[in-house]
A tleap script that builds the chain and sets N, CA, C and O, in Angstrom:
source leaprc.protein.ff14SB
mol = sequence {
  NMET ALA LYS ASN MET ASP LEU PHE ARG ASP
  LYS PHE LEU ALA SER LEU LYS GLY GLU GLU
  LYS LEU LYS ASN ARG MET THR TYR LEU ILE
  GLU LEU LYS PRO ASN LYS ARG HIE LYS LEU
  GLU ASN MET PHE VAL ASP ARG LEU MET ASN
  GLN ILE GLN ALA ARG VAL TRP VAL ASP LYS
  GLU GLU PHE ARG VAL ALA ARG LEU GLU MET
  LYS LEU ASN GLU PRO VAL SER PHE LEU GLY
  GLY PHE ALA GLY LEU LEU ARG ASP ILE GLN
  ILE ASP LEU ASP GLN LYS GLN LEU ASN PRO
  LYS LEU TRP VAL ASP GLU GLU ILE THR ALA
  PHE PHE ASP VAL ARG VAL PHE PHE LYS THR
  PHE ARG PHE LYS MET LYS SER GLU SER THR
  LYS PHE GLU LEU VAL ALA PRO SER CGLU
}
set mol.1.N position { 1.107 -1.125 -0.216 }
set mol.1.CA position { -0.525 -0.020 -0.134 }
set mol.1.C position { 0.566 1.322 -0.048 }
set mol.1.O position { 0.279 2.425 -0.515 }
set mol.2.N position { 1.873 1.008 0.643 }
set mol.2.CA position { 2.507 2.320 0.788 }
set mol.2.C position { 3.469 2.727 -0.455 }
set mol.2.O position { 3.942 3.864 -0.463 }
set mol.3.N position { 3.822 1.661 -1.693 }
set mol.3.CA position { 4.263 1.709 -2.903 }
set mol.3.C position { 3.565 2.592 -3.241 }
set mol.3.O position { 3.982 3.751 -3.239 }
set mol.4.N position { 2.345 2.276 -3.611 }
set mol.4.CA position { 0.986 2.688 -4.410 }
set mol.4.C position { 0.788 4.038 -3.746 }
set mol.4.O position { 0.480 4.918 -4.549 }
set mol.5.N position { 0.861 4.317 -2.822 }
set mol.5.CA position { 0.739 5.769 -2.304 }
set mol.5.C position { 1.832 6.601 -2.986 }
set mol.5.O position { 1.532 7.642 -3.569 }
set mol.6.N position { 3.238 6.108 -2.914 }
set mol.6.CA position { 4.533 6.567 -2.736 }
set mol.6.C position { 4.278 7.426 -4.931 }
set mol.6.O position { 4.634 8.489 -5.439 }
set mol.7.N position { 3.670 6.438 -5.370 }
set mol.7.CA position { 3.306 6.419 -6.864 }
set mol.7.C position { 2.402 7.101 -7.138 }
set mol.7.O position { 2.345 7.553 -8.281 }
set mol.8.N position { 1.434 7.395 -6.228 }
set mol.8.CA position { 0.242 8.324 -6.742 }
set mol.8.C position { 0.994 10.017 -6.248 }
set mol.8.O position { 1.104 10.868 -7.130 }
set mol.9.N position { 1.406 10.297 -4.955 }
set mol.9.CA position { 2.613 11.087 -4.624 }
set mol.9.C position { 3.669 11.935 -5.438 }
set mol.9.O position { 4.075 13.078 -5.233 }
set mol.10.N position { 3.938 11.166 -6.271 }
set mol.10.CA position { 5.004 11.297 -7.140 }
set mol.10.C position { 4.747 11.836 -8.478 }
set mol.10.O position { 5.310 12.734 -9.105 }
set mol.11.N position { 3.562 10.921 -8.820 }
set mol.11.CA position { 2.992 11.464 -10.456 }
set mol.11.C position { 1.765 12.505 -10.273 }
set mol.11.O position { 1.256 13.016 -11.271 }
set mol.12.N position { 1.443 12.714 -9.361 }
set mol.12.CA position { 0.876 14.140 -9.268 }
set mol.12.C position { 1.301 15.483 -8.679 }
set mol.12.O position { 2.171 15.715 -7.841 }
set mol.13.N position { 0.505 16.282 -9.299 }
set mol.13.CA position { 0.834 17.613 -8.662 }
set mol.13.C position { -0.415 18.083 -7.913 }
set mol.13.O position { -1.564 17.951 -8.332 }
set mol.14.N position { 0.053 18.814 -6.407 }
set mol.14.CA position { -1.333 19.566 -5.791 }
set mol.14.C position { -1.401 20.549 -5.737 }
set mol.14.O position { -0.418 21.083 -5.223 }
set mol.15.N position { -2.200 21.210 -6.059 }
set mol.15.CA position { -2.341 22.298 -5.685 }
set mol.15.C position { -3.621 22.916 -5.197 }
set mol.15.O position { -4.648 22.745 -5.854 }
set mol.16.N position { -3.639 23.997 -3.503 }
set mol.16.CA position { -4.567 24.387 -3.079 }
set mol.16.C position { -5.457 25.362 -4.013 }
set mol.16.O position { -5.003 26.417 -4.456 }
set mol.17.N position { -6.569 24.975 -4.229 }
set mol.17.CA position { -7.707 25.400 -4.863 }
set mol.17.C position { -8.492 26.267 -3.925 }
set mol.17.O position { -9.319 26.958 -4.519 }
set mol.18.N position { -8.456 26.458 -2.334 }
set mol.18.CA position { -9.294 26.869 -1.737 }
set mol.18.C position { -9.955 26.674 -0.435 }
set mol.18.O position { -9.113 26.135 0.284 }
set mol.19.N position { -10.705 26.792 0.014 }
set mol.19.CA position { -11.055 26.131 1.320 }
set mol.19.C position { -12.958 26.604 1.189 }
set mol.19.O position { -13.456 27.712 0.994 }
set mol.20.N position { -13.692 25.116 1.409 }
set mol.20.CA position { -14.930 24.981 1.007 }
set mol.20.C position { -16.162 24.687 2.475 }
set mol.20.O position { -15.862 23.509 2.666 }
set mol.21.N position { -16.724 24.837 3.020 }
set mol.21.CA position { -17.762 23.941 4.004 }
set mol.21.C position { -18.012 22.991 3.148 }
set mol.21.O position { -18.042 23.247 1.944 }
set mol.22.N position { -18.200 21.926 3.556 }
set mol.22.CA position { -18.413 20.697 3.246 }
set mol.22.C position { -19.339 19.801 4.419 }
set mol.22.O position { -18.719 19.533 5.449 }
set mol.23.N position { -20.678 19.356 4.338 }
set mol.23.CA position { -21.103 18.970 5.197 }
set mol.23.C position { -20.830 19.638 6.542 }
set mol.23.O position { -20.151 19.017 7.360 }
set mol.24.N position { -21.339 20.948 6.866 }
set mol.24.CA position { -20.605 21.668 8.591 }
set mol.24.C position { -19.317 21.615 9.175 }
set mol.24.O position { -18.977 21.785 10.346 }
set mol.25.N position { -18.427 21.257 7.808 }
set mol.25.CA position { -16.844 20.899 8.242 }
set mol.25.C position { -15.932 21.983 7.106 }
set mol.25.O position { -16.095 22.044 5.887 }
set mol.26.N position { -15.213 22.566 7.725 }
set mol.26.CA position { -14.370 23.387 6.837 }
set mol.26.C position { -13.126 22.324 6.311 }
set mol.26.O position { -12.484 21.607 7.079 }
set mol.27.N position { -12.910 22.399 4.620 }
set mol.27.CA position { -11.934 21.765 4.432 }
set mol.27.C position { -11.341 22.689 3.119 }
set mol.27.O position { -11.806 23.616 2.456 }
set mol.28.N position { -10.101 21.951 3.112 }
set mol.28.CA position { -9.015 22.556 1.767 }
set mol.28.C position { -9.761 21.424 0.710 }
set mol.28.O position { -10.049 20.229 0.773 }
set mol.29.N position { -9.922 22.726 -0.484 }
set mol.29.CA position { -10.245 22.212 -1.871 }
set mol.29.C position { -8.696 21.663 -2.394 }
set mol.29.O position { -7.928 22.586 -2.663 }
set mol.30.N position { -8.171 20.334 -2.562 }
set mol.30.CA position { -6.848 20.350 -3.230 }
set mol.30.C position { -7.365 19.855 -4.556 }
set mol.30.O position { -8.242 18.996 -4.654 }
set mol.31.N position { -6.681 20.535 -5.717 }
set mol.31.CA position { -6.671 19.773 -7.125 }
set mol.31.C position { -5.090 18.442 -7.377 }
set mol.31.O position { -3.976 18.699 -6.920 }
set mol.32.N position { -5.258 17.740 -7.798 }
set mol.32.CA position { -4.360 16.605 -8.214 }
set mol.32.C position { -4.475 16.829 -9.659 }
set mol.32.O position { -5.571 16.774 -10.217 }
set mol.33.N position { -3.147 17.133 -10.421 }
set mol.33.CA position { -2.865 17.095 -11.974 }
set mol.33.C position { -2.105 16.255 -11.913 }
set mol.33.O position { -1.390 16.287 -10.912 }
set mol.34.N position { -1.867 15.085 -12.936 }
set mol.34.CA position { -0.334 14.659 -13.936 }
set mol.34.C position { 0.223 15.298 -13.786 }
set mol.34.O position { -0.125 16.459 -13.998 }
set mol.35.N position { 1.715 14.938 -13.227 }
set mol.35.CA position { 2.861 15.317 -13.505 }
set mol.35.C position { 3.209 14.545 -14.855 }
set mol.35.O position { 3.528 13.372 -14.659 }
set mol.36.N position { 3.215 14.939 -16.117 }
set mol.36.CA position { 3.484 14.093 -17.088 }
set mol.36.C position { 5.116 14.013 -17.225 }
set mol.36.O position { 5.558 13.147 -17.979 }
set mol.37.N position { 5.802 14.654 -16.710 }
set mol.37.CA position { 7.444 14.880 -16.778 }
set mol.37.C position { 7.529 13.282 -15.991 }
set mol.37.O position { 7.995 12.282 -16.538 }
set mol.38.N position { 7.076 13.322 -14.876 }
set mol.38.CA position { 7.098 12.218 -14.259 }
set mol.38.C position { 7.006 10.665 -14.862 }
set mol.38.O position { 5.830 10.343 -15.030 }
set mol.39.N position { 7.727 9.876 -15.140 }
set mol.39.CA position { 7.278 8.636 -15.993 }
set mol.39.C position { 7.239 7.225 -14.941 }
set mol.39.O position { 8.163 6.757 -14.276 }
set mol.40.N position { 5.991 6.813 -15.051 }
set mol.40.CA position { 5.969 5.315 -14.149 }
set mol.40.C position { 6.871 4.227 -15.269 }
set mol.40.O position { 7.069 4.370 -16.476 }
set mol.41.N position { 7.220 3.332 -14.516 }
set mol.41.CA position { 7.914 2.032 -15.148 }
set mol.41.C position { 6.689 1.386 -16.243 }
set mol.41.O position { 6.779 0.982 -17.403 }
set mol.42.N position { 5.714 1.478 -15.446 }
set mol.42.CA position { 4.932 0.664 -16.728 }
set mol.42.C position { 3.921 1.731 -17.340 }
set mol.42.O position { 3.098 2.515 -16.868 }
set mol.43.N position { 4.352 1.407 -18.561 }
set mol.43.CA position { 4.072 2.595 -20.147 }
set mol.43.C position { 2.398 2.511 -19.647 }
set mol.43.O position { 2.029 3.537 -19.076 }
set mol.44.N position { 1.573 1.659 -19.757 }
set mol.44.CA position { 0.143 1.973 -19.845 }
set mol.44.C position { -0.620 2.559 -18.686 }
set mol.44.O position { -1.692 3.162 -18.738 }
set mol.45.N position { 0.391 2.174 -17.232 }
set mol.45.CA position { 0.110 2.910 -16.078 }
set mol.45.C position { 0.550 4.352 -16.247 }
set mol.45.O position { -0.121 5.348 -15.978 }
set mol.46.N position { 1.606 4.313 -16.665 }
set mol.46.CA position { 1.623 6.015 -16.769 }
set mol.46.C position { 0.934 7.102 -17.581 }
set mol.46.O position { 1.029 8.303 -17.328 }
set mol.47.N position { 0.080 6.462 -18.794 }
set mol.47.CA position { -0.503 6.850 -19.917 }
set mol.47.C position { -1.715 6.831 -19.305 }
set mol.47.O position { -2.464 7.781 -19.532 }
set mol.48.N position { -2.078 5.960 -18.578 }
set mol.48.CA position { -3.728 6.208 -17.792 }
set mol.48.C position { -3.443 7.236 -17.099 }
set mol.48.O position { -4.125 8.170 -17.519 }
set mol.49.N position { -2.522 7.678 -15.909 }
set mol.49.CA position { -2.567 8.278 -14.772 }
set mol.49.C position { -2.173 9.777 -15.333 }
set mol.49.O position { -2.351 10.812 -14.690 }
set mol.50.N position { -1.756 9.719 -16.298 }
set mol.50.CA position { -1.848 11.178 -17.608 }
set mol.50.C position { -2.699 11.502 -17.807 }
set mol.50.O position { -2.571 12.642 -18.253 }
set mol.51.N position { -4.268 11.045 -17.752 }
set mol.51.CA position { -5.458 11.060 -18.314 }
set mol.51.C position { -6.134 11.582 -16.990 }
set mol.51.O position { -7.239 12.108 -17.122 }
set mol.52.N position { -5.519 11.481 -15.562 }
set mol.52.CA position { -6.663 11.417 -14.686 }
set mol.52.C position { -6.413 12.757 -14.140 }
set mol.52.O position { -5.314 13.308 -14.209 }
set mol.53.N position { -7.444 13.264 -13.601 }
set mol.53.CA position { -8.062 14.365 -12.504 }
set mol.53.C position { -8.437 14.349 -11.734 }
set mol.53.O position { -9.630 14.049 -11.782 }
set mol.54.N position { -7.941 14.591 -10.536 }
set mol.54.CA position { -8.617 14.413 -9.441 }
set mol.54.C position { -8.833 15.908 -8.371 }
set mol.54.O position { -8.010 16.824 -8.360 }
set mol.55.N position { -9.784 15.893 -7.737 }
set mol.55.CA position { -10.115 16.667 -6.750 }
set mol.55.C position { -10.281 16.228 -5.103 }
set mol.55.O position { -11.174 15.385 -5.032 }
set mol.56.N position { -9.784 16.491 -3.946 }
set mol.56.CA position { -10.141 16.069 -2.606 }
set mol.56.C position { -10.261 17.413 -1.569 }
set mol.56.O position { -9.826 18.564 -1.527 }
set mol.57.N position { -11.091 16.563 -0.798 }
set mol.57.CA position { -11.287 17.596 -0.078 }
set mol.57.C position { -11.126 17.433 1.287 }
set mol.57.O position { -12.067 16.824 1.795 }
set mol.58.N position { -9.960 17.883 2.308 }
set mol.58.CA position { -9.266 17.639 3.330 }
set mol.58.C position { -10.002 17.950 4.664 }
set mol.58.O position { -9.906 19.126 5.015 }
set mol.59.N position { -10.427 17.461 5.148 }
set mol.59.CA position { -10.902 18.022 6.315 }
set mol.59.C position { -9.814 18.750 7.540 }
set mol.59.O position { -9.280 18.141 8.467 }
set mol.60.N position { -9.695 20.131 7.237 }
set mol.60.CA position { -8.735 21.250 8.096 }
set mol.60.C position { -8.770 20.824 9.448 }
set mol.60.O position { -7.797 21.320 10.016 }
set mol.61.N position { -9.571 20.004 10.365 }
set mol.61.CA position { -9.040 19.715 11.943 }
set mol.61.C position { -8.485 18.654 11.703 }
set mol.61.O position { -7.317 18.582 12.084 }
set mol.62.N position { -9.133 17.337 10.935 }
set mol.62.CA position { -8.583 16.462 11.453 }
set mol.62.C position { -7.793 15.952 10.129 }
set mol.62.O position { -7.320 14.826 10.288 }
set mol.63.N position { -7.582 16.449 9.041 }
set mol.63.CA position { -6.398 16.149 8.085 }
set mol.63.C position { -6.954 14.851 7.377 }
set mol.63.O position { -6.198 14.378 6.528 }
set mol.64.N position { -7.906 14.334 7.546 }
set mol.64.CA position { -8.927 13.329 6.510 }
set mol.64.C position { -9.412 13.568 5.372 }
set mol.64.O position { -9.753 14.726 5.134 }
set mol.65.N position { -9.552 12.696 4.515 }
set mol.65.CA position { -10.152 12.935 2.860 }
set mol.65.C position { -11.754 12.889 3.516 }
set mol.65.O position { -12.304 11.935 4.066 }
set mol.66.N position { -12.316 14.325 3.243 }
set mol.66.CA position { -13.787 14.225 3.241 }
set mol.66.C position { -14.801 13.705 2.201 }
set mol.66.O position { -15.931 13.237 2.336 }
set mol.67.N position { -13.787 14.012 0.774 }
set mol.67.CA position { -14.446 14.040 -0.288 }
set mol.67.C position { -13.412 14.085 -1.492 }
set mol.67.O position { -12.554 14.942 -1.704 }
set mol.68.N position { -13.777 12.685 -2.395 }
set mol.68.CA position { -12.691 12.306 -3.969 }
set mol.68.C position { -13.418 12.370 -5.036 }
set mol.68.O position { -14.299 11.579 -5.372 }
set mol.69.N position { -13.102 13.200 -5.517 }
set mol.69.CA position { -13.805 13.424 -7.068 }
set mol.69.C position { -12.464 12.892 -7.742 }
set mol.69.O position { -11.383 13.369 -7.397 }
set mol.70.N position { -12.580 11.564 -9.032 }
set mol.70.CA position { -11.318 11.267 -9.767 }
set mol.70.C position { -12.170 11.276 -10.659 }
set mol.70.O position { -13.333 11.083 -10.306 }
set mol.71.N position { -11.902 11.483 -11.987 }
set mol.71.CA position { -12.253 11.302 -13.514 }
set mol.71.C position { -11.265 10.894 -14.831 }
set mol.71.O position { -10.060 11.143 -14.843 }
set mol.72.N position { -11.842 10.360 -15.714 }
set mol.72.CA position { -10.796 9.830 -16.859 }
set mol.72.C position { -11.100 10.984 -17.733 }
set mol.72.O position { -12.220 11.209 -18.191 }
set mol.73.N position { -9.878 11.818 -17.976 }
set mol.73.CA position { -10.405 13.099 -18.914 }
set mol.73.C position { -10.180 12.691 -20.270 }
set mol.73.O position { -10.798 13.334 -21.119 }
set mol.74.N position { -9.469 11.809 -20.642 }
set mol.74.CA position { -9.444 11.539 -22.276 }
set mol.74.C position { -9.492 9.838 -21.892 }
set mol.74.O position { -9.189 9.453 -20.762 }
set mol.75.N position { -9.990 8.708 -23.186 }
set mol.75.CA position { -9.762 7.751 -23.270 }
set mol.75.C position { -8.330 7.177 -23.468 }
set mol.75.O position { -7.497 7.762 -24.161 }
set mol.76.N position { -8.086 6.009 -22.831 }
set mol.76.CA position { -6.406 5.134 -22.838 }
set mol.76.C position { -6.626 4.279 -23.983 }
set mol.76.O position { -7.848 4.189 -24.092 }
set mol.77.N position { -6.069 3.612 -24.882 }
set mol.77.CA position { -5.950 2.418 -25.451 }
set mol.77.C position { -5.022 1.497 -24.879 }
set mol.77.O position { -4.113 1.734 -24.083 }
set mol.78.N position { -5.388 0.368 -25.414 }
set mol.78.CA position { -4.539 -0.884 -25.030 }
set mol.78.C position { -3.891 -1.545 -26.233 }
set mol.78.O position { -4.691 -2.096 -26.989 }
set mol.79.N position { -2.690 -1.603 -26.548 }
set mol.79.CA position { -1.959 -1.658 -27.741 }
set mol.79.C position { -2.462 -1.085 -28.692 }
set mol.79.O position { -3.028 -1.871 -29.451 }
set mol.80.N position { -2.517 0.161 -29.050 }
set mol.80.CA position { -2.994 0.900 -30.155 }
set mol.80.C position { -4.530 1.207 -30.334 }
set mol.80.O position { -4.977 2.087 -31.070 }
set mol.81.N position { -5.238 0.386 -29.583 }
set mol.81.CA position { -6.688 0.523 -29.399 }
set mol.81.C position { -7.472 -0.744 -30.060 }
set mol.81.O position { -8.690 -0.911 -30.116 }
set mol.82.N position { -6.221 -1.764 -30.646 }
set mol.82.CA position { -6.809 -2.836 -30.800 }
set mol.82.C position { -6.971 -3.872 -29.926 }
set mol.82.O position { -7.564 -4.861 -30.358 }
set mol.83.N position { -6.516 -3.880 -28.605 }
set mol.83.CA position { -6.794 -5.045 -27.760 }
set mol.83.C position { -7.777 -4.260 -26.552 }
set mol.83.O position { -8.364 -4.843 -25.640 }
set mol.84.N position { -7.779 -2.911 -26.796 }
set mol.84.CA position { -8.919 -2.384 -26.210 }
set mol.84.C position { -8.822 -0.918 -25.891 }
set mol.84.O position { -7.936 -0.231 -26.399 }
set mol.85.N position { -9.886 -0.330 -24.901 }
set mol.85.CA position { -9.841 1.343 -24.800 }
set mol.85.C position { -10.830 1.260 -23.202 }
set mol.85.O position { -11.925 0.824 -22.845 }
set mol.86.N position { -9.689 1.950 -22.609 }
set mol.86.CA position { -10.456 2.582 -21.762 }
set mol.86.C position { -11.262 3.630 -21.999 }
set mol.86.O position { -10.732 4.509 -22.679 }
set mol.87.N position { -12.593 3.866 -21.593 }
set mol.87.CA position { -13.226 5.061 -22.329 }
set mol.87.C position { -13.755 6.177 -21.320 }
set mol.87.O position { -14.031 7.308 -21.720 }
set mol.88.N position { -13.896 5.734 -19.796 }
set mol.88.CA position { -14.473 6.551 -19.260 }
set mol.88.C position { -13.847 5.801 -17.306 }
set mol.88.O position { -13.908 4.628 -16.939 }
set mol.89.N position { -13.461 6.693 -16.711 }
set mol.89.CA position { -13.610 6.228 -15.137 }
set mol.89.C position { -13.836 7.464 -14.400 }
set mol.89.O position { -13.205 8.521 -14.430 }
set mol.90.N position { -15.042 7.058 -13.617 }
set mol.90.CA position { -15.168 8.120 -12.240 }
set mol.90.C position { -15.656 7.429 -11.631 }
set mol.90.O position { -16.344 6.427 -11.824 }
set mol.91.N position { -15.112 8.251 -10.355 }
set mol.91.CA position { -15.206 7.697 -8.820 }
set mol.91.C position { -15.214 8.985 -8.035 }
set mol.91.O position { -14.503 9.971 -8.227 }
set mol.92.N position { -16.644 8.706 -6.624 }
set mol.92.CA position { -16.472 9.771 -6.263 }
set mol.92.C position { -16.420 9.010 -4.647 }
set mol.92.O position { -16.888 7.886 -4.465 }
set mol.93.N position { -15.939 9.617 -3.828 }
set mol.93.CA position { -16.140 9.205 -2.172 }
set mol.93.C position { -16.616 9.882 -1.466 }
set mol.93.O position { -16.489 11.001 -1.963 }
set mol.94.N position { -17.202 9.968 -0.422 }
set mol.94.CA position { -17.449 10.836 0.730 }
set mol.94.C position { -17.484 9.974 2.040 }
set mol.94.O position { -18.149 8.961 2.258 }
set mol.95.N position { -16.571 10.652 2.882 }
set mol.95.CA position { -16.429 9.956 4.544 }
set mol.95.C position { -17.056 10.699 5.216 }
set mol.95.O position { -17.358 11.754 4.659 }
set mol.96.N position { -17.448 10.539 6.430 }
set mol.96.CA position { -17.958 10.994 7.221 }
set mol.96.C position { -17.355 10.535 8.816 }
set mol.96.O position { -17.190 9.372 9.186 }
set mol.97.N position { -17.121 11.612 9.518 }
set mol.97.CA position { -16.465 11.444 10.940 }
set mol.97.C position { -17.151 10.819 11.575 }
set mol.97.O position { -18.185 11.486 11.609 }
set mol.98.N position { -17.366 9.582 12.374 }
set mol.98.CA position { -18.581 9.319 13.297 }
set mol.98.C position { -18.106 9.965 15.068 }
set mol.98.O position { -18.851 10.272 15.999 }
set mol.99.N position { -16.747 9.982 14.983 }
set mol.99.CA position { -16.202 10.458 16.674 }
set mol.99.C position { -14.435 10.749 15.845 }
set mol.99.O position { -13.701 10.389 14.924 }
set mol.100.N position { -14.557 11.671 17.028 }
set mol.100.CA position { -12.646 12.399 17.189 }
set mol.100.C position { -11.795 11.046 16.086 }
set mol.100.O position { -11.125 11.284 15.082 }
set mol.101.N position { -11.963 10.282 16.413 }
set mol.101.CA position { -11.092 8.972 15.944 }
set mol.101.C position { -11.486 8.060 14.893 }
set mol.101.O position { -10.630 7.438 14.264 }
set mol.102.N position { -12.734 7.936 14.657 }
set mol.102.CA position { -13.323 7.109 13.399 }
set mol.102.C position { -14.101 8.049 12.536 }
set mol.102.O position { -14.943 8.855 12.930 }
set mol.103.N position { -13.604 7.786 10.972 }
set mol.103.CA position { -13.980 8.094 9.889 }
set mol.103.C position { -14.426 6.736 9.258 }
set mol.103.O position { -13.783 5.687 9.253 }
set mol.104.N position { -15.815 7.003 8.659 }
set mol.104.CA position { -16.210 5.766 7.479 }
set mol.104.C position { -16.475 6.199 6.180 }
set mol.104.O position { -16.707 7.407 6.141 }
set mol.105.N position { -16.526 5.543 4.943 }
set mol.105.CA position { -16.953 5.723 3.942 }
set mol.105.C position { -18.760 5.630 3.877 }
set mol.105.O position { -19.469 4.681 4.212 }
set mol.106.N position { -19.091 6.720 3.426 }
set mol.106.CA position { -20.385 7.163 3.215 }
set mol.106.C position { -21.085 6.723 2.195 }
set mol.106.O position { -21.981 5.882 2.269 }
set mol.107.N position { -20.642 7.360 1.054 }
set mol.107.CA position { -21.159 7.231 0.459 }
set mol.107.C position { -20.056 6.870 -1.180 }
set mol.107.O position { -19.490 7.883 -1.590 }
set mol.108.N position { -19.790 5.562 -2.017 }
set mol.108.CA position { -18.631 5.761 -3.031 }
set mol.108.C position { -19.715 5.218 -4.314 }
set mol.108.O position { -20.570 4.337 -4.402 }
set mol.109.N position { -19.173 6.241 -5.205 }
set mol.109.CA position { -20.083 5.455 -6.773 }
set mol.109.C position { -19.020 5.212 -7.334 }
set mol.109.O position { -17.917 5.544 -6.899 }
set mol.110.N position { -19.263 4.521 -8.507 }
set mol.110.CA position { -17.999 4.375 -9.533 }
set mol.110.C position { -18.924 3.842 -10.943 }
set mol.110.O position { -20.035 3.328 -11.075 }
set mol.111.N position { -17.575 4.361 -12.118 }
set mol.111.CA position { -18.114 3.991 -13.504 }
set mol.111.C position { -16.852 3.457 -13.862 }
set mol.111.O position { -15.738 3.611 -13.362 }
set mol.112.N position { -17.259 2.789 -14.841 }
set mol.112.CA position { -15.800 2.056 -15.493 }
set mol.112.C position { -16.542 1.859 -16.826 }
set mol.112.O position { -17.649 1.354 -16.638 }
set mol.113.N position { -16.279 2.093 -18.037 }
set mol.113.CA position { -16.648 1.659 -19.032 }
set mol.113.C position { -15.467 1.487 -20.099 }
set mol.113.O position { -14.820 2.506 -20.344 }
set mol.114.N position { -15.132 0.346 -20.734 }
set mol.114.CA position { -13.972 -0.208 -21.191 }
set mol.114.C position { -14.551 -1.005 -22.394 }
set mol.114.O position { -15.682 -1.489 -22.331 }
set mol.115.N position { -13.723 -1.142 -23.541 }
set mol.115.CA position { -13.942 -2.082 -24.477 }
set mol.115.C position { -12.549 -3.213 -24.175 }
set mol.115.O position { -11.529 -2.810 -23.616 }
set mol.116.N position { -12.693 -4.445 -24.576 }
set mol.116.CA position { -11.726 -5.533 -24.562 }
set mol.116.C position { -12.025 -6.317 -25.871 }
set mol.116.O position { -13.029 -7.004 -26.056 }
set mol.117.N position { -10.985 -6.112 -26.777 }
set mol.117.CA position { -11.374 -6.455 -28.367 }
set mol.117.C position { -12.652 -5.766 -28.572 }
set mol.117.O position { -12.886 -4.590 -28.294 }
set mol.118.N position { -13.531 -6.704 -29.139 }
set mol.118.CA position { -14.701 -6.444 -29.534 }
set mol.118.C position { -15.939 -6.502 -28.392 }
set mol.118.O position { -17.014 -6.873 -28.864 }
set mol.119.N position { -15.937 -6.280 -27.383 }
set mol.119.CA position { -16.846 -6.472 -26.358 }
set mol.119.C position { -16.942 -5.006 -25.282 }
set mol.119.O position { -16.040 -4.378 -24.728 }
set mol.120.N position { -18.091 -4.855 -25.284 }
set mol.120.CA position { -17.792 -3.420 -23.929 }
set mol.120.C position { -18.637 -3.984 -22.952 }
set mol.120.O position { -19.727 -4.555 -22.899 }
set mol.121.N position { -17.390 -3.473 -21.911 }
set mol.121.CA position { -18.187 -3.760 -20.445 }
set mol.121.C position { -18.181 -2.456 -19.574 }
set mol.121.O position { -17.199 -1.799 -19.229 }
set mol.122.N position { -19.487 -2.237 -19.301 }
set mol.122.CA position { -19.669 -1.061 -18.423 }
set mol.122.C position { -20.652 -1.470 -16.657 }
set mol.122.O position { -21.617 -2.108 -16.235 }
set mol.123.N position { -19.695 -0.687 -16.255 }
set mol.123.CA position { -19.513 -1.161 -14.365 }
set mol.123.C position { -20.029 0.283 -13.802 }
set mol.123.O position { -19.524 1.383 -14.026 }
set mol.124.N position { -21.303 -0.058 -12.920 }
set mol.124.CA position { -21.810 1.356 -12.573 }
set mol.124.C position { -22.090 0.465 -10.695 }
set mol.124.O position { -22.834 -0.484 -10.450 }
set mol.125.N position { -21.199 1.223 -9.728 }
set mol.125.CA position { -21.400 1.100 -8.699 }
set mol.125.C position { -21.780 1.808 -7.607 }
set mol.125.O position { -21.090 2.811 -7.423 }
set mol.126.N position { -22.625 1.627 -6.839 }
set mol.126.CA position { -22.812 2.632 -5.485 }
set mol.126.C position { -23.465 1.913 -4.372 }
set mol.126.O position { -24.402 1.116 -4.329 }
set mol.127.N position { -22.660 2.454 -3.455 }
set mol.127.CA position { -22.572 1.795 -2.282 }
set mol.127.C position { -22.614 3.121 -1.003 }
set mol.127.O position { -21.681 3.901 -0.810 }
set mol.128.N position { -23.887 3.116 -0.265 }
set mol.128.CA position { -23.968 4.021 0.495 }
set mol.128.C position { -24.515 3.025 2.223 }
set mol.128.O position { -25.173 2.025 2.512 }
set mol.129.N position { -23.703 4.134 2.962 }
set mol.129.CA position { -23.890 3.085 3.997 }
set mol.129.C position { -24.764 4.478 5.409 }
set mol.129.O position { -24.186 5.554 5.558 }
set mol.130.N position { -25.517 4.306 5.882 }
set mol.130.CA position { -26.181 4.886 7.086 }
set mol.130.C position { -26.808 4.395 8.208 }
set mol.130.O position { -27.330 3.285 8.104 }
set mol.131.N position { -26.866 4.925 9.164 }
set mol.131.CA position { -27.516 4.241 10.337 }
set mol.131.C position { -26.497 3.651 11.049 }
set mol.131.O position { -26.615 2.599 11.678 }
set mol.132.N position { -25.003 4.642 10.915 }
set mol.132.CA position { -23.792 4.213 11.952 }
set mol.132.C position { -24.284 3.624 13.291 }
set mol.132.O position { -25.373 4.051 13.671 }
set mol.133.N position { -23.630 2.665 14.110 }
set mol.133.CA position { -23.862 2.346 15.378 }
set mol.133.C position { -22.616 2.421 16.023 }
set mol.133.O position { -21.967 1.920 15.104 }
set mol.134.N position { -21.608 2.703 17.062 }
set mol.134.CA position { -20.964 2.629 17.990 }
set mol.134.C position { -21.339 1.395 18.483 }
set mol.134.O position { -22.504 1.100 18.751 }
set mol.135.N position { -20.061 0.417 18.655 }
set mol.135.CA position { -20.695 -0.866 19.308 }
set mol.135.C position { -19.499 -0.955 20.710 }
set mol.135.O position { -18.290 -1.134 20.562 }
set mol.136.N position { -19.897 -0.857 21.452 }
set mol.136.CA position { -18.976 -1.192 22.896 }
set mol.136.C position { -17.807 -2.657 22.737 }
set mol.136.O position { -18.265 -3.796 22.825 }
set mol.137.N position { -16.472 -2.440 22.526 }
set mol.137.CA position { -15.974 -3.537 22.399 }
set mol.137.C position { -15.794 -4.734 23.344 }
set mol.137.O position { -15.464 -4.601 24.522 }
set mol.138.N position { -16.117 -6.314 22.542 }
set mol.138.CA position { -16.800 -7.002 23.256 }
set mol.138.C position { -15.323 -7.524 24.259 }
set mol.138.O position { -14.177 -7.335 23.850 }
set mol.139.N position { -15.620 -8.152 25.522 }
set mol.139.CA position { -14.582 -8.387 26.470 }
set mol.139.C position { -14.441 -9.976 26.225 }
set mol.139.O position { -13.617 -10.628 26.866 }
savepdb mol mol.pdb
quit
């Protein structure tokens, strides 16, 4: 996991776009754009990352990700488009603080549109979590 985080840290340039209130909490709005000069070992992953743009809302008090929006700006082909084409990716994540030490995923939506050879696959997912209850640890 740490290696993957380093991959993102080195591949993306972060810029502070301002501050916004999100669900009654103040956040920093950060935009992530690919650093196209930084090349990754895997050429396909590098081309894919070069087309991703993301915005992250970071809670000012807790420095936790409160919201993430990520999308693919341009399609990315496999083997010149013959083997396939990744047409679209969109991922949104909202997190919620239950107590000072606990944040949970409140809602996640994802959409993927990919063609592999002559077959198209579209995947849409939405996960909502509500009515959280803190349970005392068992003895």
